[in-house]
N, C-alpha and C positions, 0 to 999 in steps of 0.2 A: 504493500500500500504506500501511496505517496503521502507526504505531509500536506495537510490542508494549506492552501495559499494564504498569505497574510494580506494580500491586496486583492480586491475584487476587480475583475476586468471589465468595468463599465463605470459610469460617471458620477461624482460629486461630493459635497462636504458639509457638514457640521451638525451632527447630532451629538451634543455634548451632555454627558450625565455627570454632574459633580456632586459630591457630598462633603460635608465639613471635614470628615476624617480623611478623605481621598480626593482633595480638590485638584490634584494634578493628573488624575486619571480621566481621559476623555475618549469618547468614540465620536469620530468626526468624518464627514463625507463632503466631497465637492462634486458637483455635477458639471460636466462639460457638455454643452448642447449646441449642435449645429442647426442652422435654419435651412429649410428645404428650398427656399426661394432666394433669400438674400445672402450675400457673401459675407457672413459673419459667424463667429464662434463666441459663445457666452459661457462664462464660468460663474456658477451660482453656489451659494451656501445651501447645502441640502436640507438644513433644518428650517431656515427662515426664508429661503428664496432670494436673499440679498444678492445683488449682482456684484461679484468681486472684481470681475474684469470682462471686457468685451474687445474682440479683435476683428478688424476688417481684413478680409481675405480677397483673393483674386476671383473666386467663384464659390458657389455653394458647396457645402461639404457632402460629398457622395459616400465617403467611408470615414469613420472615426474610430481610431484604434489606440488603446492605451498600452504602454510598455508593461512588461511583467512586474516591474518594481512599482509602477504607478507614478513614477517621477515625471514622465513625459507622455505626450500623446501626439499622434500623427493625424492631422486634419487633411484628408486627401480630397483634392478638388479635381476630379477626373477630367471635366470639360475645360478646365482652365490651365491644364498642364502644370499644376503646382501642388506642393505639399507643404503645409505650415507645421513646424514643430513647436509645440507648446510645453513649457515647464508648468506642471500642475501646482507647484508650490508645496507639495506634500512629500515628506521624507520620513521613512521608518528605518530604524536601526535596531538590530536584534542584540540584546544583552543577556541572552540565556534565560534567566528567570523572568525577564520582562522585556518589553520593547519601548524604545523612545520614539516619540513622534514630534515632528517639527513642522510648523505651518509658516509659509512665506507667501509673498505676493506672487501670483502666476506671472509668466513672462512669455512673450512671443520670441522664441530663440532664433528663428531664421526661416527662410523659405527655400525649399528645394524645387528646382525647375526641371522638368523632363516631359517627354511626350506621352500623354495618356497614362498617368499613374493610376493603378487600381488596387491590387492586393498588397497590403502591408502586413508582415508577419513578425510579431514580437517573439524573441527567443533569448532567454537568459538576459544578458545586459546589452543585447543588440536588437535592432529592428531592420528587417529586410524589405525594401520597397521595390516592387516590380513596376517597370514602365513598359506597357504593352507595345507601343509603336517604336520602341528602341530595342525590345527583345532582351532586356537586361534587368537584373536586380542589383540595387546598390545597398551595401551593408553598412549601417551606421552604428557606431559605438555610443552608448548612452552617456557615458562619462564625458566624451568629447562634445556631444550635443549640448550638454548642460553648461559647457564653457563657451557655447556659441560657435563651435567648430563643426562645419558641415563636411569634413573630410570623410572619405568612404572607400571601401573596396567594391569591386564589381564582379558579378558572375553573369556571363553572357550565355544566352540560349542560341540555338541553331539559327533562328529567324524571329522577327517580331511576331508576337501572337498574344492572346489573352492568357498570360502565364503566371507562374508562381515559383518561388524558390524557398525551400525549407531546410534548415540544418538538421542533421542527425549525427551526433558525435562529431567525428572529424570529416564527415562527408556532407555533400550538398545534394538534395533531391530537387530536380528541376523538371518542369513540364516540357514536353517535346512536341513541337508542331509537326503537322503532316504537310511537308513542303511539296509532296508529289501531287497534291490535290490542286486543281485549277480554281482560282478564286477571282471574283469580280474586282475591278479596280476600286481601291479604297477599303476592301474587306481584308480581314486577317485570316490566315490558314487555320483550319480546325486543329484541336489537340489530338495527338496520336497516342501519347502515353507519358511515361515517367523515365527519366534518365538519372543515374547515380554518378556523381563526380567525386573524385578523391581530392585531397588537399592541394594537389597541383593543377586542379581543374580538368583532369583527364577522365574520360568516360570509363566506368568500371562495369563490366558485364553487359548484357543485352538491354535494350529499351523494353520496359515492361508495358504491355498494352493497357491503355486506359483511355478509350476514346471518349471525347467530350469531357475530359478531366476538368472538374470544377468543384471547389470547396476543399478545404484542408483543415486539419486540426491535429494537435498533439495530445497524447495522454500516456504518462508513465513510460517514457522512452520509446513510444510507438507513434507513428504518424499515419493518418488515414486520408485518402483522397476519394472523392466521389467520381464514379465512372458510369458509362452506359451499361457495362457488363456486370458491375458490382461495386464493391468498395475495395480499393487497393490499400494494403497494409504494408508499411515498411517498419521493420524491427531492427534494433541494435543487435549486433552479433559480436559481442566482445569488442576487440579492436579491429575486427575484420569488416569486410564489406557488408552493409545492411542486407538483411533478408527481405525480399519483396514477395508478397503473396496476394493473389486476388481472392476475395470472398464473393463468389458469384451470388446474384440474387436468387437464382433457382426458380423452379416452377411454382413454388408456393407463394411467391410475391406477385402482386398485380403489376400491371404496366407502370413504369415510372423509373426514376433514378434519383439518387442522392446528389444534391448540388450545393448544399450548405452543411457544414459540420461544426460541432462544438466538441471539445475533449474534456473528459472528466479529470479532475485534479487529484482527489483523494482515492478514487477508484479508477481502474482502467476500463473505460468504455467511451463510446462516442454517441452523440445525439445528432441526427440529421433530418432534413426535410425529405419527404417522399411524395411526389405529386402535390396537388394543391391542398388536399384535405387530410394529409397524414404526416406523422413524424415516425422515425424509426430509431429504436435503441439498438446499438451495435456492440456486441460483446465478442471480440475475436477469439476468446478462449472456449466458446461454446460450439458444439457440433452444428447447431442451427444458430448462427450469430445474429439474426435479425428478429427483433421484436417489434412488430408493426402496430402503431397506435392510430386508430381511426378517430378523427375529430368530427364534431357535429357539423361544422361548416369549414370554409377555407381558412388556412393559416395565414397570419400576417407577420408575426415575429415569435421567436422563442429564445429562452435564456436558461442557463444552468445556475443553480444556487451554490456559490463557492463554499459556504459554511455548512450547508446541509447537502452532502454529496449525493444523496439518492433522490433529490428533488429538482425538478425543472418547472418552468413556467411557459405556457403557450398562450399567445393572444390571437384570437380569431376575429374574422371580419364582422361578426355581429356585435363587437365591442366587449366580448367576454374574455376574462383572464382565467386560465385553467391551471391548477396545480397537478403536475404529472409525477407519479411514483415511478422512478426509473427501473426499479426491481420488478415490478408487476406489469408495467405498461398501462396502469389504470389512471384515469383522471379522478382524483380524490376530492377535489373542491373546485367550484366554478362560481364566478360572480361577474355580472355585467358592470363594467366600470366606465365605459364611454358610450357615445352613440355609435351606430354601425359605421364601419369604414369598408365599403365594398372593394373587393379585389378587381372588379371590372374597371375599365379605364386604363390609362397609361400606367406602366409599371413604376414610373417615377412619381406618381401622385403622392402627396404627403399622407402618410399613415403612421400610426403609433409605433414606437420602439420601446424596448424594455432595458432597464439596468437594475441590478440587484445591489443594494447597499445595506449590508448587515441584516437587520431584522425587517427591513422595508424594501419595497419594490417601487422604482420610479417608472412611470408610464407617460410618454409624451402624448399630448392630445392636440395636434396642430390646428385642427379646425376651431377649437375653443381657446387657443393661445395660452396653454397652461401645461404644467406637469403635475400629474397626480402622484401623491406619495401614499402607498398602500401598505397595510400591515401584512407581512409575509405569511403569517399564520391564519388570519381570518379573511384576508383580502378586503377588509374594510378600509375606507378612506381615512387617513390620518390628517391630511392637509392637501391644499391645492396651491401650487406656486404659479403665479401669472408670469408669462414670458411673451413679450410682444413679438409678432411675426408669425412664423410657422415652425415651431420647435419640432425637430425631427430626430436625427441621430443623437444618441446620448451615451455617455460612459460615466461610471461612478468610480471615484478614486478615494480611498480612505480606509478607516478601520479604527481599532482601539489601541491605545498606548499611553505612556506617561509623557506629559508635556512639562518639561522642567522650566 
């Protein structure tokens, strides 16, 4: 089993519980919120909704990703060929019997420019940003970023495509385009599979078939990728080349494929989408690794609970938030929390997104210009934070510690 993470990989800050005897112990969260229409990123106090900072960007935030430490976040603006790096102002340090937490003013550390940035992958103290139209991933060290240094290493693919690069030990796992396919002018080639590169950037072994590769996540030394054929798993193999295995969907699964994946932290599993109205729990250790979960209506967003490793949350288009038991695949609790947000229409239309912050869940409600803060146990509304514009992507950074 893995140690539970100290930082939740989603946005914002400050639920402080102080007592006369322990006045320096706090639990605090900051919410980083992108706007679906305007080129801005807002940092909020998760308890009060107070605006701590707001940054003007080149375009609206299509992807918002926090680093594993929670010290930085990447605000990816796919259509503006830009990525803004934000210091969250939250730092945790482990002292064995306790953790220290320090809160500072957030900062806009710098802007990375490149052609069509999409997938940003946090890994240990690095973030790997892939640029589709350049066919490369740039690897940024978080310590350097916090000093305002945008220096980076580069991992290049065979050709520009909608791709991703993920580290696994001393190796890099990189998507491989099918350059043999004829494409229309302006289109990118389809994904053929996955290639393993060693520390010298040389290919090791054969390309693993994974057509339509999309979606990746890591869990306990294992990386999963969504494919048309199934879910491709890459495992560590001591100091040797990673082992790559396809978990085929098989005849028991309906038509569809995984295209988005989340990885368990304290347990080894993955949660993925499957079609419009299903999610699937993937346990590679099982003979039948897929546990399919039927939803009442189409899915809008889903998130894992870092502190409760067998719990996930799924938001559906009828405005309902569901609690999912990962072990059984059952929806154990449901509550309507917003008006309906139909999946019909453009895929970029503003719809709610989820972020888990301790014992609460933040849900963006772009139509009503607010963020709902819900109790994770009851799904009842604790408060509503007004946010002007169209609040959309959200990550929460924070946790508990001693603030000296």
